[in-house]
C-alpha positions, 0 to 999 in steps of 0.5 A: 614838774607839774602839768600846767593844765592840772595847775590851772584846774587846781587854781580854779578849784581853789577859787570855788573852795574860797567862795563856798566857804564864804570868802569874798573874791578879794579875800581869796586873792589876798589869801592865796595869791596876793597879786591878782585883782578882784576882777581876775578872780571873778574871771577865774570863777567864770572860767570854772563855771564854764568848764563845769557846765561844759562837763556837765553837758558832755557827761549827761549830768542834769541840765546837760546835753549828753555830749550832743550839739 
């Protein structure tokens, strides 16, 4: 059985890969899932951005805060 957190992260990465290859959010929806709205895809991309921003800040990548608040 797959870890639910891993599935969520994998889904977010698929969305980003679709955007990186030049697909529009609605195209990603139709190709990968077929049942999500354009708005839901955009929310997934926003969630991925928030996650990356947090991790970049926590681990000290450029623009991060090295885990300090």
